[in-house]
C-alpha positions in Angstrom: 52.1 113.5 95.1 48.6 114.5 94.2 49.1 114.1 90.4 50.3 110.5 90.8 46.6 109.2 90.7 46.1 110.0 87.0 44.9 106.9 84.9 48.3 107.3 83.1 51.6 108.3 85.0 52.7 111.8 84.1 56.2 110.5 83.7 55.3 108.8 80.6 54.0 111.8 78.9 57.1 112.8 77.3 57.5 109.4 75.5 53.9 109.2 74.6 53.7 112.7 73.0 57.0 112.5 71.3 56.2 109.1 69.6 52.9 110.2 68.8 54.1 113.4 67.0 56.8 111.2 65.1 54.1 109.0 63.9 51.9 111.7 62.7 54.7 113.4 60.9 55.8 110.1 59.0 52.2 109.4 58.1 51.7 113.0 56.7 55.0 112.4 54.7 53.6 109.2 53.2 55.8 106.9 55.3 52.7 105.1 56.2 54.0 101.8 57.7 56.8 103.5 59.6 54.4 105.9 61.0 52.1 103.1 61.9 54.9 101.3 63.7 55.7 104.6 65.9 51.9 105.0 66.6 51.7 101.6 67.9 54.8 102.3 70.1 53.1 105.4 71.5 50.1 103.3 72.2 52.3 100.5 74.0 54.0 103.3 76.1 50.4 104.7 77.0 49.5 101.5 78.2 52.8 100.7 80.1 52.5 104.0 82.1 48.8 102.9 83.1 48.1 103.6 86.6 45.1 101.6 88.1 43.5 102.3 91.5 44.2 99.8 94.1 42.4 99.0 97.4 45.0 98.0 100.3 43.8 95.5 102.8 43.0 97.2 106.1 44.8 94.6 108.4 47.5 96.7 109.9 49.8 93.7 110.3 49.6 92.7 106.6 52.6 93.5 104.4 51.3 93.9 100.7 53.5 93.8 97.6 55.1 96.9 96.3 55.0 95.9 92.7 52.9 93.8 90.2 55.0 90.9 89.0 56.0 87.3 89.8 57.8 86.1 93.1 60.9 84.8 92.0 63.0 84.3 95.2 62.2 84.0 99.0 65.1 83.6 101.4 66.3 84.6 104.8 69.3 87.1 104.5 71.4 89.5 106.9 70.4 92.8 105.2 73.2 95.4 105.2 71.0 98.5 105.8 68.8 97.0 108.6 71.9 95.1 109.9 69.9 92.3 111.0 68.3 89.0 109.9 65.2 89.3 107.5 62.9 87.6 105.1 63.5 88.8 101.6 60.8 88.5 98.9 62.0 89.3 95.5 59.5 90.3 92.8 60.2 90.5 89.0 58.4 93.0 86.8 58.5 92.5 83.2 57.6 95.3 80.6 53.9 94.1 80.5 53.3 94.7 84.3 52.1 97.8 85.7 55.2 99.6 87.0 53.7 101.9 89.6 55.2 101.1 92.8 53.3 101.2 96.3 54.1 101.3 100.0 54.1 97.8 101.6 53.0 99.1 104.7 52.0 102.4 106.7 54.8 104.3 108.7 57.4 106.9 108.4 60.2 107.0 105.7 63.2 106.8 107.8 66.0 106.5 105.2 66.4 106.6 101.5 69.6 105.3 99.8 70.4 105.6 96.1 73.2 103.7 94.9 74.6 103.5 91.1 75.1 100.3 89.6 75.0 97.9 86.6 72.0 97.0 84.5 71.8 93.2 84.3 68.7 91.5 83.6 66.6 92.2 86.8 65.5 88.3 87.0 69.1 87.4 87.6 70.4 86.9 91.2 73.4 89.2 90.4 71.0 92.2 89.7 69.9 92.0 93.5 73.7 92.7 94.3 75.1 94.7 91.3 72.4 96.7 89.6 71.4 100.4 90.3 69.2 100.6 93.0 67.0 102.8 95.6 66.4 101.7 99.0 63.4 103.1 101.1 63.1 102.3 104.8 59.8 102.4 106.5 59.1 102.3 110.1 55.7 101.3 111.4 53.8 102.9 114.3 55.0 99.9 116.7 58.7 100.2 115.4 58.7 97.3 112.9 61.1 98.2 110.1 60.2 97.2 106.4 63.0 97.8 103.6 61.7 98.0 99.8 64.4 98.2 97.1 63.9 99.5 93.7 66.2 97.7 91.3 66.8 98.7 87.8 67.1 96.2 84.9 68.5 95.6 81.4 65.9 97.6 79.7 64.9 100.0 82.9 67.3 102.8 83.1 65.4 105.2 85.3 64.2 104.7 88.8 61.7 107.1 90.1 60.9 108.1 93.8 58.3 110.5 94.7 58.8 110.3 98.8 61.3 111.8 100.9 62.9 110.9 104.2 60.5 111.9 107.2 57.4 111.8 105.2 54.4 109.7 106.5 53.3 107.0 103.9 50.0 104.9 103.9 50.1 101.3 103.1 49.3 100.9 99.2 50.1 104.6 98.4 52.2 105.1 95.4 55.8 106.1 95.8 57.7 105.6 92.6 58.3 103.5 89.7 61.0 102.1 87.3 60.7 102.5 83.6 60.6 99.5 81.6 61.1 96.3 83.4 62.7 95.7 86.8 62.8 94.1 90.2 61.6 95.1 93.8 62.6 93.3 96.9 61.0 93.6 100.4 62.7 92.8 103.7 60.5 91.9 106.4 61.5 91.1 110.1 62.9 87.5 110.4 59.7 86.7 112.7 57.2 87.6 110.2 55.2 84.9 108.2 55.3 84.8 104.4 52.0 84.4 102.5 53.3 84.0 98.9 55.6 81.3 97.3 58.0 81.3 94.5 56.1 81.5 91.2 53.2 83.4 92.6 51.8 86.4 90.5 51.3 89.7 92.8 49.7 93.1 92.5 51.0 96.2 93.9 48.9 97.6 96.8 46.7 94.5 97.1 48.5 91.0 97.5 49.3 90.3 100.9 52.9 88.8 100.9 53.5 88.4 104.6 52.4 89.3 108.1 54.1 91.2 111.0 54.1 89.1 114.4 
């Protein structure tokens, strides 16, 4: 994962280079405006895959946001992987947000479960149940279990995850991304306190969304 701290995510290089080459070819053949359009697309994709540094809060009990975006739902649910009552915080990322995902807590990656699915718009409730997803379960040093689910959206068709089961991960560490708009959900123990509300804007690796008791 050492190459994941570049200013631009390597996962975007193929798209950026392809669009830039196509733009230069079109401009070279005098298709100026079409070439400019593809050059603008290349610049947008370059910006989309930006990878800013973040400083995670040092408080061991704080659960931080795994994604940039807006909180769209907070509810208490019975989670099927954890098989217990949890607090779920849903975060919607539009195409203008940073899409690098970060660990909400420090611990050991106990389980990763990928499931194929649909590609409904990620801000819809049914996306939480039906869309393609990747679930990452982290267990803290004192046995608390935090589940983060990457959910693909109508534009996002590729979930990327860099961690493996059994790996140690630090709070705020980059663990993956979802390309071009998506949703992340965090499940905390039911006795946790929530530090955000619906409509709040959050930043991956920095914003406290909850606190473990």
